[in-house]
N, C-alpha and C positions, 0 to 999 in steps of 0.2 A: 196446229194441234193435230195429232194422229188419231184417227178413229178406227178402233178394232171392230169389224163387223162380226155379227153372230154367225157361226157356222151352221149349215143345215142340220136340223135335228138337235142342236145344242140349246138347252133351256137357259134363259137369261137368269143370272144370279140376282135374287131379290134381297135387299138389305133387311135385316131384322131390326124392328123399331121398339124401343123401350120408353114408356112414359115414366115420369118421375115426379113425386110429390115430396117436398122437403118441409118438415115442420120443426118447431122448437127454436132453440137459442143459436147464437152464432157458432158455438162449438159444434152443434149438429150440422149447421150449414157447411162447415169445413168438411165434415164427413161426407156430406152429399157431393161436394166438389170432387172429393177423392174418388167416389164411386163413378161419377160422370166422366172423370178423366180416364178411368180404366175402361169404361164402356167404349169410349172413343178409340182408345189404344187398340182394343180388340176388334174394332170394326163394326160395332153396333151403332145405329142411329138413334138419336133422342127424339121421341115424338112430342110435339108441342101440346097435344090434347089426347083425350082417350081415343078419339077416332084414329084409326090407323096404327094404334099401339098393339103390338103382339103380347106384351106383358107390361105390368106397372110395378115400379118399386116405390114403397111408401116408407120414408125415413121418419120415424115417430118420435114423440116426446112422451115421457112417462113420469114426469116430476110431480106435478100437482094434479088434482082431480080434473079440473077443467081441461088441462092439456091432454090427459088420458082420453077424455071423452072426445076431444077434437080429433085425436089420432084414430080412435075407433070409428068415428064418423067418416073420416077420410078413407079408411080401409073399406068400409061398407060401400061408399060411393064408387070406388074403383071396382069392386066386385060387381056392382049393379051394371056396370058397362061391359060385363062379360069377359074381362081380361083375366089373364093369369097374374096373380098378385103376390109379390114377394115383400114381406114386412121386415124392416130392420130398425135399428135405433134403440133408444132407451126402453121403450115399451116392449121391444123384442126380447128383453131380458126376462119378461114375465109372459112366456108363451101361453100359459094356461088362461090368462086374462083375454088374450086375443082369440084363442080357439073357442072359448065359451061364447063369444059374440059372433065370431066369423070362422066357423070350422072349415070353410072352403078355401081358405088361403093356400097358396101353393107351397110356400116355404116361409120360415121365420128364422131370423138371425138376431144376435145381440147387437150392441152398439160397436162402432168402430171396427166393423167386420167386412172390410172390402173383399178379402179373399173368399169368405163364405158366400157373400152376395153374388159375386161373379161366378162361383161354382154353380149356384142355383140358376143363374141366367143361362149359363152354357148348357145345363141339363134341359131347361125348358125351351130354349131357343138355340139349338146347335147351329153354328154358322155353316153355310154351304161351302164345300171345298172347291175352290176355283182352281183351274188347271195351273194358273200362274202364281196365285197367292197362297194356296193351301199348304205350301212347305214353309211359309214364314212363321217365326215364333208367335205364339198366341199373345204374349204379354211381356211386361218387364220382368226382370229377375225377381223371384220371390212371390210373383203373383201369377205364374203360369198355371194353366189348367192341370198339368201333371205334377205340380210342386206340392209337397206336403205343407200344410199351413204351419208355420213356425209358432212357437209360443209367443204370447203377447209381449213379454219382456224382451224377447230377442228382436222383435220387429219394431217395437215402439221406442227403444233407446236408439240414439244416434240418427241414422239417415232415414227418417220417416218419409214415407211416400208423400211428396208435396204435390198438390193438385196443379194441373195446368188449365183445366176448365174452371171458370169462375162464375159464381152466381151473383156477384156484385158488379157494379159499374167498373170500368177499367181503372178509374183514378183512385179507388180505395179497395183494400183487401183485408181479410182477417187472417192472422197468422197464429196458429195454435201451437203453443210451446210445451204443453203437457196435457196428459189425459188423466182422469181419475182424481180422487181426493182422499186425504188422510184424516180429515175431520170426522167427528161422530155427532154432528148436529142432530138434535132430537127430532126436528121437523123434516129432515132430508134423507133420501135413500140413494144419493148419487154414488157413494162407495159400493153399494150393493148392485147398482146398475152398471157402473163403469169401472169399478175396482179402485184399488189404492193408486196414489199418484205415480205416474210414469212419465218422466221428463224426456224431452228430446235433447240431444247434444247441442251445444251452442253453435257449433259449426254448421250443422244441418239447418238450424233456424236462420242463421245469418246468410247462408247461401240462397235460401228461399227468398229472404227479404231482398237480397242483392238482385236476384233474377227479376223479382216483381218490379223493383224501382227501375231497372234497366229497360223493362217493357212499358214504362209510362205510369206505373202506380205512384201516387203522390202521398198517400196516407196509409199507414199500417196500423191496424187495431191488434194489439197483442192480447191474446185470450188464453185462458185455461180455467180450471175450477178454482184454483188458488194460485194466482200469479206470483204472489210474494214467496211462496214455498218452492218456486222453480229451482230444480237442481238438487234438492235435499236427497232425493232417492239415488242420485248419481254420485253423492258425496262431492258434489261440485267439481267433477272431473273435467279435465281440459280436453279440447278437441281442436282439430285443425281448421283454420279459416285464413285463406289467402297467404299461406306460408307461415302464419303464426299460430299460437295456442291461445284459446279463449276458455275461461272457466264457465261451467254451467251454473252461473249465479246471476240473479236478476240485475244486479248492479253492473257487472261486467257486460252482460248482454245489452243493457240499455246504453252503455257507453258506445259500444260498437254500432248499434242501430242508429244512434244519434249522429255518428260520423258520416252516415250515408246521405244526409241532407233532406230526407223526406219527413213528413209529419209522422211522429210515432206516438200512439195513444195507448195508455195502459188501462186495461179493464180487469175486474175481479181481483183487486189488490187488497189483501188483508193488512191491517195496520201493525205490522211487525216493526221492530226498531230500525232495521236496515232500510226501510222505506224512506227514511229521512235522506239517505244518500241519493235516492231516486229523485226526491223533491229538489235536492241541490242541483242535479242535472237540469231539472226544469227551470230553476232560477237562472241557470247559465244559458238557457235557450237551446240546449242540446236535444231535448224531447219536449213534447207538448205539455204545458202546465195544466194537466187534467188527470184526475184520479177517479176511477169508478170503484167505490169502496162499499161492499155489502154489509152495512152495520146491523140491520134487522131490528134492533130495538135500542133503548137507552137505559131502561131500568136494570140495575145490577141483578135484581132478583130474577127478572124474566130472562135476562141473558144467561144466567146460571142454569135456569131450567132448560133453555135452548141448547146449552153446552157450547156457547160461543166464546171464542178467545177475546181477551182484552176487556172484560166486563168492567165498566165504571171508569175507564181511562180514555174513552174516545174523545171527549172534549179537550182534554189537555193535549192529546196527540194532534188534533186538528189545529189547535192554536200554534203549536210548534211548527207544523207544516206551513202555515200562513205567514209566520214570522220569517221563515226561510224563503218562501216564494209568494209574495203578496198577490200575484196574478193567478194563483192556483184556482182552478174550477174543481169543485168536488160534487160528484153525484153519488147518491146512495139509494138503497131500497130498504123498506121496512115492512114488518108484519104487524098488523093490529089484530087484537082478539085472540092472541095465543092462549092456550089453556092456562088458567090461573091468573090471567091479567086482570088486575083490579082497576078501578077508576084512578086510584093513586098512582099505579104503575103507568097508566096512560097519560096522566098529567105530567109525570116525569118525562115521558117521551115528547110531549108537546113543548115543555120547557127546554128540552135539549134542542129542538128545532129552533126555538127563539134564540138560544145562546150560540149555536153552531152556525146558523144562517147558511145552510147548505144551498148551493146554487141550483142543483137539479135533484129532485126527489120523486121517487115512485113508491107506492105502497099497495098492498093487497091484503084482504082479510084472510086470516088463517083458515085453511081447510085441511081435513085429514088426508094424509097420504098413506096409501096402503103399505104396510110393513114399517112405517115410521114409528119410532119410540114415543113420540109426543102424543100419539093416539091414546095411550094408556094413562096420560096425566089427568089428575082430577081438575075440576074447576072449569069445565067447558063453558065458553062464553056464548050466550044466545046469538043467533044470527042477526036479529034486529039490533043488538048492542054492537056487534061487529060493524054493521053498515053505518050506524050512527057515529061510531068512533072514526071510521074511515072518512066520512064526510067532514068531520071536524078537523082531522089530521090534514086533509087536502086543502081545506080553507086556509090553514096556517101556512102550509107549504106554498100555496099559490101566492099569498100575500108577500111572503119573503122573496119568492122568485120575481114578482113584479118589482119589488124594491131593488133587488140586485141588478136586474136588467136596466132599470132606469138610470143607474149609475154609469152605464156605458154610453148613454146618449151624449153626442158631441165628440166622441172619440173616433179615431180612424183605426180600423182593425183589418187584419187579414181574414179573407173569407174564401173558402173553397166552393166552387160552383157545382151543384148537383143536378140542376135541371132548369129549363126555360119555363117562364110563367106568363107568356105573352097573351094579351087580349086580342080578340079578333080585330084585324086591321093594323095591329102593331107590326113594325119591322121586326123580323126574327132576331131574338136576342135583346129586345128592349127591356124586358122584365126578367129577372133572374131569381132563383132560390138557391141559397147556399148555407154554409155553416161556419161559425168562428172556430178558433182553436179550442173553445170551451164547449163544443157541441159534437157529440158522436151521432152518426147516422141512425135514424130509425127510433131513437130513444130520447133525444134531447130536442131543443128548440131549433128554429131555422132563422135565416136572415133573408128578408124580401127586399130585393134591390132594383132600382132603376139603373140601367146601364149608362144613361146619359150620352155623352159624346163617344162612349165605347160601344154603343149599340151595334150589333152585327159583328163585333170583333171578339167578344168574349165567348169562349167555348166551354162546353161541359168539361169539368176537371181543372179548369184554370183556377189559380189562386190570385185573387185581386185584392186591392186595398179599397176599403169602403168607409165612407163617413156615416156614422150611425146617427139618424135624425129622430127616431121615435122608438118606442117599445111598448109591449103589452105584458100579459101575464107570463108568456113563454117565449115570445119571438121578438126579433129586432127588425127595424126597417131603415133603409138608407139608400145611398147612391154610390156607384163606383167612381173613384177618383184617380185610380192608377191601375195599370195592368202590367206589373213587372214580369220580367222573364224568369221562368223557374229554372234554377241551375243546381240540380242535385250533384252530389259527389260520386255519382255512379254513371259511367258512360251510357248514353241512350242508344237503343237499338234502332237503326234505320228510320222508318216512318213513324216510330214512336217518339222521335225527338221532341223536346218541349217546344212550344210555340214561341 
């Protein structure tokens, strides 16, 4: 190694350090990864804590009232530590809300605004011009300090800036295929915060997925606001991938992703007719038999008030999906206490749970969202009634989850390992925590495993075979019985080669 000594009178160049707080959903997490990637490209260091940070970026959520409050609290905490604070993300689309509480923030940008954020970072923390590095380009094309910020449609179609800095473990990653939403749901303001849907070209998505798998990623979570509508805004145009042309359509994209040999998990899927083709791919083992479908309610009357698509048809759709792919795991989220919801409507929702027997279910009580149309609806449900209905809902959902998981006892299943769970005195890798193909990280259940004869051999990110020996309301328990070699259809890069 060659050491360049400091010349007399020459001041040492000190790196500028930026702290980062990422809040909200996986879609916001991908935006955070993009900003962090650009910070690294331009020579900034990321501070692990407030101490030593010259500035702090807060990527906020602004969807529901509790998320807004969490974001405002995070901004306040960053300001209390005396740093220069840049606010971005969904709440940044409502700057007056932020300035009302925190007028001392240094800058505010909207969501998906990498260029704007970096512009503010450069203004607040200009990098020292080193004699040898000062002539290098500031950033990648389209994100240079002297580049005019192109229109959203120009930058978001096609080759979207794919992050290289990841906030997830190496073995899984979120891949965002579109931004924005075309729906006008009464309870939601996403189109106001993030605009109408803008899809990426299929080639851009596939090249990102290929690079991730080549680097050791074994599981891809496909995300957007409405994954089923992917490509509508592009009129399903074709783009290049490895010498061929691929349509920007969810079915075509899923086929190509499935050919890469990694776990591919679909999130935020609306129950459109063409989703049956996706379920057929699941039945063929091409992508994971898992659908995250935000149903929100089951009463046709409430769904109409919510302005949700497919009112009254969910149960028939779910039955068709399960006929095609009996192994299908379905997760969904619901709102209880929506304005106008009667006890009859709620009973209809409970009966739907009993009939649909969804594997994974989440719910939250309705709360007003600033600027949402639902705020003006009559028939507000009292808070105590919302809480009581939520409790009853979760009791039914938990019982069904318990019964569904009990059906898996005695089976041998694939499990991807997320972490070690050793007790004091255990050999490292004796106890493991992972997930089945039916469990997404952070939102679904886990599998607690004894490694048995494979203790000390299983690594984080391995996909093992495990015999399921017990279950409870949300989780499975078992023992590793096989550690097969992972062989994706993408060449592995050097030391990222599968074990």
